[in-house]
C-alpha beads as a LAMMPS data file, in Angstrom:
LAMMPS data file: protein, C-alpha beads

358 atoms
357 bonds

1 atom types
1 bond types

-500.0 500.0 xlo xhi
-500.0 500.0 ylo yhi
-500.0 500.0 zlo zhi

Masses

1 110.0

Atoms # bond

1 1 1 2.758 -249.022 213.090
2 1 1 1.370 -251.741 215.031
3 1 1 -0.026 -253.015 218.475
4 1 1 0.763 -255.827 220.474
5 1 1 -2.421 -256.923 222.597
6 1 1 -1.939 -259.624 225.384
7 1 1 -4.492 -262.560 226.087
8 1 1 -5.148 -265.621 227.306
9 1 1 -3.494 -267.146 223.924
10 1 1 -0.221 -264.810 224.182
11 1 1 0.360 -261.727 222.177
12 1 1 -1.339 -260.878 218.923
13 1 1 -0.195 -258.192 216.594
14 1 1 -2.399 -255.505 214.935
15 1 1 -1.229 -253.022 212.266
16 1 1 -2.719 -249.658 213.129
17 1 1 -1.118 -247.843 209.914
18 1 1 0.975 -248.979 206.882
19 1 1 3.206 -246.286 205.744
20 1 1 3.129 -246.320 201.660
21 1 1 6.026 -246.470 199.615
22 1 1 6.976 -243.203 198.426
23 1 1 7.821 -244.521 194.841
24 1 1 4.471 -245.853 194.949
25 1 1 2.895 -242.353 195.550
26 1 1 2.852 -242.589 199.271
27 1 1 3.396 -238.843 200.962
28 1 1 2.328 -239.314 204.358
29 1 1 5.666 -240.086 205.810
30 1 1 8.605 -242.765 205.420
31 1 1 10.990 -244.559 207.892
32 1 1 9.065 -243.974 211.367
33 1 1 12.428 -244.453 213.420
34 1 1 11.358 -243.016 216.725
35 1 1 9.055 -244.016 219.386
36 1 1 5.324 -243.071 219.442
37 1 1 3.703 -240.856 222.145
38 1 1 0.244 -241.081 223.423
39 1 1 -1.099 -237.638 223.750
40 1 1 -3.809 -236.093 226.293
41 1 1 -6.449 -236.818 223.856
42 1 1 -5.871 -240.561 223.512
43 1 1 -4.136 -240.114 220.107
44 1 1 -0.793 -241.367 219.032
45 1 1 1.871 -239.041 217.743
46 1 1 5.119 -239.729 215.828
47 1 1 7.657 -238.713 213.509
48 1 1 8.842 -240.007 210.162
49 1 1 12.570 -239.773 209.002
50 1 1 11.460 -239.048 205.475
51 1 1 8.498 -238.801 203.638
52 1 1 5.880 -235.658 203.100
53 1 1 7.996 -233.205 200.925
54 1 1 10.869 -235.474 201.352
55 1 1 12.479 -234.365 204.488
56 1 1 10.201 -236.035 206.903
57 1 1 6.834 -235.461 209.029
58 1 1 4.982 -235.221 212.256
59 1 1 1.958 -237.754 212.460
60 1 1 -0.935 -238.207 214.471
61 1 1 -3.046 -241.626 214.423
62 1 1 -6.684 -241.686 215.618
63 1 1 -8.398 -244.679 216.247
64 1 1 -11.411 -245.782 214.218
65 1 1 -14.281 -243.112 214.518
66 1 1 -16.864 -246.566 214.674
67 1 1 -16.561 -249.414 216.950
68 1 1 -14.167 -251.889 215.380
69 1 1 -15.722 -255.456 214.763
70 1 1 -12.575 -257.082 213.210
71 1 1 -8.773 -257.230 214.184
72 1 1 -7.913 -255.257 210.805
73 1 1 -9.105 -251.626 211.767
74 1 1 -6.406 -249.329 210.629
75 1 1 -6.337 -246.040 212.485
76 1 1 -6.800 -242.924 210.666
77 1 1 -3.623 -240.637 210.041
78 1 1 -3.437 -237.075 209.825
79 1 1 -0.273 -235.303 208.978
80 1 1 0.432 -232.284 211.413
81 1 1 3.441 -231.023 209.895
82 1 1 5.923 -231.644 206.947
83 1 1 9.462 -230.268 206.957
84 1 1 10.516 -228.434 204.059
85 1 1 14.265 -228.979 204.661
86 1 1 15.313 -225.715 204.953
87 1 1 15.465 -223.404 208.223
88 1 1 12.784 -225.538 209.653
89 1 1 14.683 -228.406 209.980
90 1 1 14.799 -232.010 208.236
91 1 1 15.001 -235.732 209.090
92 1 1 13.301 -235.768 212.658
93 1 1 14.866 -238.740 214.190
94 1 1 13.028 -238.238 217.839
95 1 1 10.054 -238.581 219.409
96 1 1 7.710 -235.737 220.194
97 1 1 6.768 -234.579 223.816
98 1 1 3.878 -232.611 224.918
99 1 1 3.887 -229.545 227.535
100 1 1 0.936 -228.637 229.508
101 1 1 -0.715 -226.394 226.983
102 1 1 -0.813 -229.496 224.571
103 1 1 1.588 -228.286 222.379
104 1 1 4.225 -230.822 220.810
105 1 1 8.049 -230.464 220.934
106 1 1 10.721 -232.350 219.104
107 1 1 14.142 -232.532 217.304
108 1 1 15.449 -232.864 213.695
109 1 1 19.063 -234.102 212.982
110 1 1 19.820 -231.861 210.174
111 1 1 18.224 -228.435 208.603
112 1 1 18.108 -225.197 210.660
113 1 1 20.171 -222.166 209.337
114 1 1 23.447 -223.908 209.773
115 1 1 22.175 -227.527 208.568
116 1 1 22.898 -228.804 211.957
117 1 1 19.507 -229.951 213.205
118 1 1 16.921 -227.951 215.233
119 1 1 14.568 -227.932 218.536
120 1 1 11.227 -227.481 217.075
121 1 1 7.566 -226.621 218.711
122 1 1 4.297 -227.210 217.276
123 1 1 1.589 -224.949 218.572
124 1 1 -2.068 -226.069 218.083
125 1 1 -4.915 -223.969 217.107
126 1 1 -8.089 -223.922 215.271
127 1 1 -6.516 -223.286 212.197
128 1 1 -4.085 -226.278 212.582
129 1 1 -0.574 -226.805 213.761
130 1 1 2.056 -224.250 213.254
131 1 1 5.961 -224.601 213.694
132 1 1 8.559 -222.596 215.689
133 1 1 11.927 -223.157 215.499
134 1 1 13.507 -222.897 219.265
135 1 1 17.068 -223.596 218.636
136 1 1 19.071 -223.951 215.551
137 1 1 22.538 -225.812 216.007
138 1 1 25.766 -224.720 214.817
139 1 1 28.190 -227.214 215.653
140 1 1 30.468 -225.309 217.682
141 1 1 29.977 -224.404 220.714
142 1 1 26.510 -225.295 221.014
143 1 1 26.236 -229.009 219.360
144 1 1 25.385 -230.731 216.090
145 1 1 22.928 -233.277 215.244
146 1 1 20.452 -233.709 217.940
147 1 1 19.631 -237.111 218.912
148 1 1 16.996 -239.153 220.685
149 1 1 14.739 -237.756 223.277
150 1 1 13.538 -234.358 224.887
151 1 1 12.503 -233.965 228.226
152 1 1 11.037 -231.217 230.337
153 1 1 11.925 -230.621 233.896
154 1 1 9.460 -229.183 236.514
155 1 1 10.274 -225.551 235.563
156 1 1 9.756 -225.987 232.055
157 1 1 13.087 -226.326 230.790
158 1 1 13.922 -228.653 227.984
159 1 1 17.020 -231.003 227.786
160 1 1 18.468 -233.098 225.260
161 1 1 21.681 -234.425 223.642
162 1 1 23.688 -233.733 220.740
163 1 1 25.784 -236.528 219.011
164 1 1 28.467 -234.186 217.644
165 1 1 29.662 -230.812 218.361
166 1 1 30.189 -228.661 221.555
167 1 1 33.063 -226.799 223.020
168 1 1 35.875 -229.241 223.058
169 1 1 37.889 -229.465 220.057
170 1 1 37.034 -233.268 219.325
171 1 1 33.480 -232.210 219.344
172 1 1 32.244 -235.305 221.016
173 1 1 28.491 -234.058 221.619
174 1 1 26.576 -232.203 224.431
175 1 1 24.045 -232.290 226.909
176 1 1 21.943 -229.008 226.280
177 1 1 19.226 -227.303 228.097
178 1 1 16.846 -224.831 226.465
179 1 1 15.467 -222.397 229.046
180 1 1 12.084 -220.222 228.216
181 1 1 12.075 -216.701 228.604
182 1 1 9.784 -213.620 227.408
183 1 1 11.911 -213.219 223.889
184 1 1 12.130 -216.895 223.274
185 1 1 14.513 -219.548 224.362
186 1 1 18.154 -219.605 225.428
187 1 1 20.403 -222.412 225.276
188 1 1 23.121 -223.555 227.927
189 1 1 25.265 -226.232 227.878
190 1 1 25.476 -228.594 231.224
191 1 1 28.111 -230.738 229.574
192 1 1 30.040 -230.883 226.729
193 1 1 31.860 -234.113 226.214
194 1 1 35.786 -233.713 225.574
195 1 1 36.751 -237.258 224.124
196 1 1 38.622 -238.390 227.247
197 1 1 37.322 -240.689 229.819
198 1 1 34.247 -238.812 229.966
199 1 1 33.018 -240.505 226.906
200 1 1 31.828 -239.451 223.438
201 1 1 28.500 -239.249 221.437
202 1 1 25.779 -238.956 223.814
203 1 1 22.356 -240.864 223.221
204 1 1 19.490 -239.635 225.158
205 1 1 18.514 -238.715 228.930
206 1 1 16.243 -239.489 231.666
207 1 1 15.657 -237.166 234.491
208 1 1 15.336 -238.023 238.372
209 1 1 12.977 -236.401 240.855
210 1 1 15.705 -234.468 242.318
211 1 1 16.437 -232.787 238.878
212 1 1 19.424 -234.730 237.926
213 1 1 20.484 -235.883 234.761
214 1 1 21.295 -239.438 233.756
215 1 1 22.605 -240.674 230.098
216 1 1 24.908 -243.047 228.303
217 1 1 27.778 -242.195 225.439
218 1 1 27.742 -244.836 222.634
219 1 1 31.805 -244.143 222.289
220 1 1 34.713 -243.189 224.557
221 1 1 35.444 -243.620 228.082
222 1 1 38.716 -245.286 229.324
223 1 1 37.859 -248.307 227.071
224 1 1 36.493 -246.518 224.063
225 1 1 33.605 -248.639 224.833
226 1 1 30.990 -246.316 226.082
227 1 1 29.915 -244.885 229.598
228 1 1 27.045 -244.146 231.820
229 1 1 27.023 -240.938 233.664
230 1 1 25.198 -238.620 235.834
231 1 1 24.763 -234.991 235.776
232 1 1 23.993 -233.446 239.159
233 1 1 22.330 -230.264 239.191
234 1 1 23.044 -227.799 242.189
235 1 1 21.187 -224.349 241.759
236 1 1 21.980 -224.528 238.033
237 1 1 25.429 -225.470 238.009
238 1 1 26.234 -229.126 236.746
239 1 1 28.518 -231.687 237.931
240 1 1 29.699 -234.631 236.029
241 1 1 30.130 -238.123 237.462
242 1 1 30.771 -241.280 235.887
243 1 1 28.748 -244.349 236.775
244 1 1 30.137 -246.788 234.763
245 1 1 32.612 -247.242 231.723
246 1 1 31.794 -250.290 229.680
247 1 1 35.271 -252.554 229.829
248 1 1 35.457 -254.787 226.974
249 1 1 32.954 -256.326 224.459
250 1 1 31.858 -259.369 227.008
251 1 1 29.941 -256.699 229.262
252 1 1 28.244 -254.851 226.153
253 1 1 29.850 -252.264 224.009
254 1 1 27.952 -249.048 222.446
255 1 1 25.030 -248.294 224.667
256 1 1 22.300 -246.816 222.179
257 1 1 19.530 -245.337 223.778
258 1 1 18.020 -243.610 226.487
259 1 1 18.075 -245.367 230.285
260 1 1 15.120 -246.263 232.170
261 1 1 14.397 -245.897 235.964
262 1 1 12.675 -248.723 237.710
263 1 1 10.340 -248.486 240.735
264 1 1 13.617 -248.867 242.826
265 1 1 15.685 -246.345 241.360
266 1 1 17.871 -248.406 239.625
267 1 1 18.979 -247.734 235.820
268 1 1 18.493 -250.102 232.712
269 1 1 19.580 -249.572 229.317
270 1 1 20.758 -251.821 226.163
271 1 1 23.954 -251.943 224.338
272 1 1 23.649 -252.657 220.556
273 1 1 26.804 -254.812 220.761
274 1 1 28.842 -256.785 222.848
275 1 1 27.910 -260.061 224.950
276 1 1 29.215 -263.562 224.472
277 1 1 27.795 -264.466 221.095
278 1 1 29.347 -263.203 218.055
279 1 1 26.165 -263.169 216.000
280 1 1 27.705 -265.096 213.257
281 1 1 29.119 -262.423 211.561
282 1 1 31.786 -259.742 212.016
283 1 1 30.070 -257.651 214.449
284 1 1 31.404 -258.181 218.193
285 1 1 28.631 -259.427 220.060
286 1 1 24.636 -259.479 219.539
287 1 1 23.876 -257.133 222.101
288 1 1 22.903 -256.755 225.748
289 1 1 20.440 -255.504 228.232
290 1 1 21.920 -254.185 231.608
291 1 1 21.109 -252.956 234.984
292 1 1 22.903 -250.241 237.434
293 1 1 21.999 -251.284 240.899
294 1 1 22.034 -248.241 243.300
295 1 1 22.352 -249.048 246.819
296 1 1 23.972 -247.022 249.683
297 1 1 24.880 -244.433 247.157
298 1 1 27.122 -246.702 244.846
299 1 1 26.368 -248.287 241.764
300 1 1 27.003 -251.710 240.490
301 1 1 26.768 -253.268 237.152
302 1 1 24.752 -256.110 236.157
303 1 1 24.259 -258.026 232.628
304 1 1 20.674 -259.007 232.672
305 1 1 20.416 -260.632 229.350
306 1 1 22.857 -261.151 226.340
307 1 1 21.222 -261.425 223.014
308 1 1 22.352 -264.643 220.597
309 1 1 20.952 -263.837 217.292
310 1 1 18.660 -266.711 217.264
311 1 1 14.811 -266.432 217.957
312 1 1 15.408 -264.044 220.914
313 1 1 16.700 -261.377 218.882
314 1 1 19.893 -259.530 218.329
315 1 1 21.463 -255.832 218.437
316 1 1 18.438 -254.124 220.734
317 1 1 17.581 -250.689 220.049
318 1 1 15.950 -247.797 222.178
319 1 1 15.198 -247.939 225.680
320 1 1 13.239 -250.353 227.799
321 1 1 10.086 -250.275 229.374
322 1 1 8.462 -251.900 232.450
323 1 1 4.906 -252.885 233.095
324 1 1 3.287 -253.020 236.806
325 1 1 4.695 -256.380 237.473
326 1 1 8.114 -255.290 236.745
327 1 1 8.200 -257.177 233.538
328 1 1 10.991 -255.766 230.961
329 1 1 9.877 -255.058 227.522
330 1 1 12.135 -253.757 224.644
331 1 1 13.158 -254.356 220.575
332 1 1 15.579 -255.735 218.657
333 1 1 16.960 -254.630 215.196
334 1 1 17.768 -258.202 214.163
335 1 1 17.417 -261.749 215.064
336 1 1 14.013 -263.741 215.344
337 1 1 12.694 -266.637 213.264
338 1 1 12.398 -265.277 209.999
339 1 1 16.047 -265.707 208.927
340 1 1 16.911 -263.564 206.132
341 1 1 13.552 -262.836 204.559
342 1 1 13.735 -259.289 205.593
343 1 1 16.522 -258.464 203.349
344 1 1 19.043 -260.356 201.201
345 1 1 21.819 -258.947 203.021
346 1 1 20.365 -259.623 206.416
347 1 1 21.587 -262.627 207.972
348 1 1 19.794 -262.326 211.347
349 1 1 15.949 -262.016 210.671
350 1 1 13.945 -259.425 211.092
351 1 1 14.017 -258.349 214.885
352 1 1 11.958 -259.331 217.990
353 1 1 9.895 -257.602 220.476
354 1 1 11.326 -259.311 223.710
355 1 1 10.090 -259.764 227.375
356 1 1 12.305 -260.309 230.388
357 1 1 10.643 -261.487 233.353
358 1 1 12.236 -261.194 236.979

Bonds

1 1 1 2
2 1 2 3
3 1 3 4
4 1 4 5
5 1 5 6
6 1 6 7
7 1 7 8
8 1 8 9
9 1 9 10
10 1 10 11
11 1 11 12
12 1 12 13
13 1 13 14
14 1 14 15
15 1 15 16
16 1 16 17
17 1 17 18
18 1 18 19
19 1 19 20
20 1 20 21
21 1 21 22
22 1 22 23
23 1 23 24
24 1 24 25
25 1 25 26
26 1 26 27
27 1 27 28
28 1 28 29
29 1 29 30
30 1 30 31
31 1 31 32
32 1 32 33
33 1 33 34
34 1 34 35
35 1 35 36
36 1 36 37
37 1 37 38
38 1 38 39
39 1 39 40
40 1 40 41
41 1 41 42
42 1 42 43
43 1 43 44
44 1 44 45
45 1 45 46
46 1 46 47
47 1 47 48
48 1 48 49
49 1 49 50
50 1 50 51
51 1 51 52
52 1 52 53
53 1 53 54
54 1 54 55
55 1 55 56
56 1 56 57
57 1 57 58
58 1 58 59
59 1 59 60
60 1 60 61
61 1 61 62
62 1 62 63
63 1 63 64
64 1 64 65
65 1 65 66
66 1 66 67
67 1 67 68
68 1 68 69
69 1 69 70
70 1 70 71
71 1 71 72
72 1 72 73
73 1 73 74
74 1 74 75
75 1 75 76
76 1 76 77
77 1 77 78
78 1 78 79
79 1 79 80
80 1 80 81
81 1 81 82
82 1 82 83
83 1 83 84
84 1 84 85
85 1 85 86
86 1 86 87
87 1 87 88
88 1 88 89
89 1 89 90
90 1 90 91
91 1 91 92
92 1 92 93
93 1 93 94
94 1 94 95
95 1 95 96
96 1 96 97
97 1 97 98
98 1 98 99
99 1 99 100
100 1 100 101
101 1 101 102
102 1 102 103
103 1 103 104
104 1 104 105
105 1 105 106
106 1 106 107
107 1 107 108
108 1 108 109
109 1 109 110
110 1 110 111
111 1 111 112
112 1 112 113
113 1 113 114
114 1 114 115
115 1 115 116
116 1 116 117
117 1 117 118
118 1 118 119
119 1 119 120
120 1 120 121
121 1 121 122
122 1 122 123
123 1 123 124
124 1 124 125
125 1 125 126
126 1 126 127
127 1 127 128
128 1 128 129
129 1 129 130
130 1 130 131
131 1 131 132
132 1 132 133
133 1 133 134
134 1 134 135
135 1 135 136
136 1 136 137
137 1 137 138
138 1 138 139
139 1 139 140
140 1 140 141
141 1 141 142
142 1 142 143
143 1 143 144
144 1 144 145
145 1 145 146
146 1 146 147
147 1 147 148
148 1 148 149
149 1 149 150
150 1 150 151
151 1 151 152
152 1 152 153
153 1 153 154
154 1 154 155
155 1 155 156
156 1 156 157
157 1 157 158
158 1 158 159
159 1 159 160
160 1 160 161
161 1 161 162
162 1 162 163
163 1 163 164
164 1 164 165
165 1 165 166
166 1 166 167
167 1 167 168
168 1 168 169
169 1 169 170
170 1 170 171
171 1 171 172
172 1 172 173
173 1 173 174
174 1 174 175
175 1 175 176
176 1 176 177
177 1 177 178
178 1 178 179
179 1 179 180
180 1 180 181
181 1 181 182
182 1 182 183
183 1 183 184
184 1 184 185
185 1 185 186
186 1 186 187
187 1 187 188
188 1 188 189
189 1 189 190
190 1 190 191
191 1 191 192
192 1 192 193
193 1 193 194
194 1 194 195
195 1 195 196
196 1 196 197
197 1 197 198
198 1 198 199
199 1 199 200
200 1 200 201
201 1 201 202
202 1 202 203
203 1 203 204
204 1 204 205
205 1 205 206
206 1 206 207
207 1 207 208
208 1 208 209
209 1 209 210
210 1 210 211
211 1 211 212
212 1 212 213
213 1 213 214
214 1 214 215
215 1 215 216
216 1 216 217
217 1 217 218
218 1 218 219
219 1 219 220
220 1 220 221
221 1 221 222
222 1 222 223
223 1 223 224
224 1 224 225
225 1 225 226
226 1 226 227
227 1 227 228
228 1 228 229
229 1 229 230
230 1 230 231
231 1 231 232
232 1 232 233
233 1 233 234
234 1 234 235
235 1 235 236
236 1 236 237
237 1 237 238
238 1 238 239
239 1 239 240
240 1 240 241
241 1 241 242
242 1 242 243
243 1 243 244
244 1 244 245
245 1 245 246
246 1 246 247
247 1 247 248
248 1 248 249
249 1 249 250
250 1 250 251
251 1 251 252
252 1 252 253
253 1 253 254
254 1 254 255
255 1 255 256
256 1 256 257
257 1 257 258
258 1 258 259
259 1 259 260
260 1 260 261
261 1 261 262
262 1 262 263
263 1 263 264
264 1 264 265
265 1 265 266
266 1 266 267
267 1 267 268
268 1 268 269
269 1 269 270
270 1 270 271
271 1 271 272
272 1 272 273
273 1 273 274
274 1 274 275
275 1 275 276
276 1 276 277
277 1 277 278
278 1 278 279
279 1 279 280
280 1 280 281
281 1 281 282
282 1 282 283
283 1 283 284
284 1 284 285
285 1 285 286
286 1 286 287
287 1 287 288
288 1 288 289
289 1 289 290
290 1 290 291
291 1 291 292
292 1 292 293
293 1 293 294
294 1 294 295
295 1 295 296
296 1 296 297
297 1 297 298
298 1 298 299
299 1 299 300
300 1 300 301
301 1 301 302
302 1 302 303
303 1 303 304
304 1 304 305
305 1 305 306
306 1 306 307
307 1 307 308
308 1 308 309
309 1 309 310
310 1 310 311
311 1 311 312
312 1 312 313
313 1 313 314
314 1 314 315
315 1 315 316
316 1 316 317
317 1 317 318
318 1 318 319
319 1 319 320
320 1 320 321
321 1 321 322
322 1 322 323
323 1 323 324
324 1 324 325
325 1 325 326
326 1 326 327
327 1 327 328
328 1 328 329
329 1 329 330
330 1 330 331
331 1 331 332
332 1 332 333
333 1 333 334
334 1 334 335
335 1 335 336
336 1 336 337
337 1 337 338
338 1 338 339
339 1 339 340
340 1 340 341
341 1 341 342
342 1 342 343
343 1 343 344
344 1 344 345
345 1 345 346
346 1 346 347
347 1 347 348
348 1 348 349
349 1 349 350
350 1 350 351
351 1 351 352
352 1 352 353
353 1 353 354
354 1 354 355
355 1 355 356
356 1 356 357
357 1 357 358
C-alpha cells in the first residue's frame, strides 16, 4: 500500500504497508487488487484477494500513533475480517464502502451458498466487526461473480454488477439492486445482459444525481468489443440505453473499470486493450483513456490518450480520478521504465501512475 505526495520537486512515493509473503509466514492478507477507501475516521480500508485463512481479508490501515519524523513511517494494519471460504464468501475482489452508520459493505467473487459470490456487510460494535451476508448469488437468474464496486443511492439501496449469470441463456452478467427491508435485503435486477448488441460482462457502475446508472461491458455489443450504457430509472422501472459501442481496436477495446463523471457531466473511462500501438506482443493495443462528451442530450466519443508500452505505461486498470484543477489520474498494469524486471515473462515493465493534464 503506497502514497504519492506532490511537492515542489515532483512526486514522492511512501510505502504505508507491505503485505508479507504468505510462504514466509505472513497471515495479514495477500494480493490487494481493489482500490482503498478512506473511512469517516480518516483510516484507510481495503480488501485482499487471498491471505488470512487463505480466502481473503478486510483490513484497516491507521496512521502512526506518534508524529512521523522520517519518510519511512509505516501505517498500522488491523485485520477486520478473514473469510473462511464457505457461506461467508471468499476472494473479495472489490473495494468496501460505508453507510451513514459506519458499517462496511463489499463483495466476494466466490463463496456463498452456491459458491457464486456474495454481498456482505461488516457491522461495527465495541467487540469488533461482525459479518452478515446480504445476498448469496446462485448464477441464474440472479447473477454470478460480482465484480468491482458497490454503490448506495439516496434511498439506501445497493447497486452492483455481476460478470456472469442472469436471466438470459448466455448468462452475460447483470446489474443488481439490493433493497433493504425489515426482514433483510431483497434482490432485483434492473438489467440482465443477453449477449446481443447490448453487451456482455459488465464491469462496475456510477450513479448520477437523478438516480440513473451508467456502466461499461468488457465484451459484447454489435462489434463484440464492449459497450457503454445507461439505465434510466423511472419510478423503479429501468430502461436500457446504449451510449456507445466500441467499433474496433483503434478506438480501444475491453473497457475494464467503473466510469467517472467529471464536473461537467461527461463520462471518462479506460480500455485495457486497443489503440494504435501493438505493445510489442500479441495483444491488440496497449489501452486507452476515453471521454464521452454530453451535450444537448447526445453523447460523443473522444479518445483522450493511447498508451504505447514505453515509459508512459500500458494496459490501464480501474477508474480514473480528477483533482480540483481537472487533471486526470490513473494506473496501468504494465509499462514504465523498469523493463522486464518485475517478472521474467513480463516484457512491458511494472506499471505506472499517470497524470493527464487538459
